[in-house]
SEPA-73435 format. One record per residue (C-alpha): residue in three letters; x, y, z. Coordinates in steps of 0.02 Angstrom, whole numbers, plus 50000, padded with zeros to 5 digits. Layout:
N
ALAXYZ/...
This chain:
259
MET478485267053309/SER480145275353350/THR480745289253236/ALA482575288553292/VAL483825289853151/ALA484585273353095/HIS486005269552975/TYR486085254352864/ALA487395244352768/ALA487085231352633/ALA487915218552518/ALA487285205452396/ALA487845190552293/THR487055180152156/ASP487595164252068/CYS486925152551934/GLY487145137452046/ARG487815120851982/LYS486375114951874/ARG485645129951782/PRO486435137051624/SER485875154951660/ASN485375165851806/GLU483545171051814/ASP483765179751983/ALA484005198551997/PHE484295210752138/GLY484485229252168/TYR484705240652317/SER485005258552372/VAL485565261452551/GLU485295280052525/HIS483455277552483/GLY483135262852599/VAL482605250952459/TYR483165232752438/VAL482435220352312/VAL482715202052261/CYS481765193452121/ASP481745175752051/GLY481085174651874/MET480135160651789/GLY479675156751610/GLY480355147951457/ALA481935152851363/ALA482565169351434/ALA480845175051495/GLY481275172651679/GLU482785183951663/VAL481725197151577/ALA480375196551711/SER481535197551861/SER482615211251785/LEU481085221251735/ALA480365220051911/VAL481985225651994/ASP482275239551867/GLU480525246451889/MET480575245652078/MET482265254252087/ARG481845267151955/LEU480225272352038/LEU480895272352216/THR482525281452182/SER482015293552043/SER482395311852071/ASP480555316452049/VAL479915307252203/ALA481365299452297/HIS482145306352453/SER483425299352571/ALA482855285252685/THR482765297952827/GLY481735310452727/TRP480285301252645/ALA479025304952782/LYS479555323152799/ALA479285325552613/GLY477535318252622/TYR477935302052529/PRO477585287052642/LEU478905274752585/ILE477825259152594/GLU476435267452494/GLU477675272152359/ALA478355254352362/GLU476605247152336/LYS476355258652187/ALA478035253552117/LEU477615235052135/ALA475955237752044/THR476875246751904/ALA478165232751892/ASN476775219751886/ALA475905229051744/ALA477535231051647/ILE477895212351653/PHE476095207451615/ASN475975219151465/ARG477685214151399/ALA477205195751405/LYS475515199151324/HIS476335207151173/SER477755194751148/ARG477445176551108/ASN479195171751167/LEU478855179351338/SER477095172651363/GLY476785166551540/MET478335174351616/GLY478315180551795/THR479395183151946/THR479385181852134/LEU479875197252234/VAL480445200652410/SER480915218152463/LEU481395228052616/MET481015246452636/ALA481885255052781/GLU481535272252853/ASN482495276153012/ARG481895263853144/ARG480425257953039/ALA480515244652905/TRP479315235052795/MET479525218552706/MET478465215252553/ASN478385198852458/VAL477535189952315/GLY477955171552285/ASP479225160852378/SER480755171952389/ARG480985175052574/GLY481405188452701/TYR482215184652870/ARG482835194353021/LEU484195189953146/ARG484285201053301/LYS486155199353328/ALA486195211353476/ARG485215198753579/PRO486205184253655/ASP484825171553620/CYS484515177553442/LYS483695165653320/LEU483405167553135/GLU481605172853108/GLN480695170652942/ILE479645186252917/THR478805182652751/LEU477605168552710/ASP477865158652550/HIS476515159752418/SER476735141652367/LEU475545126952358/VAL476545116352480/GLU476805130052610/GLU474975134752605/GLN474495116552633/LEU475695116152780/ARG474925131652858/LEU473195123952840/GLY473775107952925/ARG473415097452772/MET475205091852753/ASP476665089152871/ARG478465094252841/GLN479015076952783/GLU477595076052658/ALA478045093452598/GLN479845088052566/ARG479235073452458/SER477865083052368/PRO478005083952177/PHE477215101352190/LYS478625109552288/ASN478985121552144/VAL477175127252120/ILE476945145252175/THR475225152752198/ARG475645171052172/ALA476905179952061/LEU477235196651979/GLY476695197951797/THR475605182651780/GLN473975192151815/SER473465210151782/VAL473375213551970/VAL474385206052112/THR474255208452301/PRO475855207852404/ASP475995203152586/ILE476695217452691/PHE477515215852862/GLU477875231252966/LEU479385230153081/GLU480345240653207/THR482215239053191/GLU483595238453322/PRO485465241653305/GLY486285225253254/ASP484765218453161/LEU485265208653008/PHE483985206252869/LEU484155193052734/LEU483215193552569/CYS483475178052463/SER482835167452320/ASP482295149452348/GLY483935143352275/LEU484655146952447/THR483245140652557/ARG482945124552462/GLU484765119552491/LEU485065126152667/SER484025124252824/ASP483625139652928/ALA484865133053058/ALA486245132052928/ILE485875149652867/GLU485845155953047/SER487545148353084/VAL488315158152941/LEU487445174452984/LYS488055173553164/LEU489865174453106/GLU490705191153137/ARG491205194252957/PRO490915208352831/LEU489235207452745/LYS490025203852576/GLU490935188752648/LEU489345182352730/CYS488445183152563/ALA489865173652479/ARG489835160352616/LEU487955157752596/VAL488125155652408/GLU489585143752430/ALA488635133252557/ALA487105132052444/ASN488195126452300/GLU489055113452409/ALA487335106952459/GLY486875104152277/GLY486645121052193/HIS485115115052099/ASP484455132652066/ASN485055150452050/ILE485585157652218/THR485385175652273/CYS485565183452444/LEU485515201652498/LEU486005206552675/VAL485505222852759/ARG486195227552930/VAL485605241153050/GLU487225249553100/ALA486625261253238/
């Protein structure tokens, strides 16, 4: 993998949507440390908000703390492989949510999805648990298409991958909201990890399913291809998801490779 220095920019937006009274999504990022996280909480009352916020807080605390964190260009030099530290942080976040739920009746059963991007010069890793997604658009290439990097940990998507269901059946399935893996619901969780090499112009999208359930990949791609500031692109995605129904909380985080 190339070790050339890369610079990144990021922006994010989150919204309750049009049907939910509160926002159980959470996000956090640090361009300096090369860490970007989106979570979508679940659980009764305010438990989903607690789980997603706890996951983001733990990930960001552990990956940007002065004791272990270095700039995104300095992790490897300091002997801290970024993805290994991220895996440790995810395990700690999972334990924090699991133990909090175990000791509070009101929070019993809470959990959260997580999708994260860790970037270190020209190397990047996506890590996910649940059905929040990570995408890449290679904008420097004239024939660029939006590419889904992560795989959903959901009952319907797993049935699709096994060929036991087609896309139309999946759309009609009453089990569309059933996820098969989440942070905090078990004492141990295993994330999927995807190693990538970045190019200048690459645009990464981390999002909750409140975006992808309302907008097709083609619709998302059409927005991301616009030459607009990242903050405006985030706002346009949220607006489009709300116009399409806004049935869930909507969160999107965009990360661009500048050079």
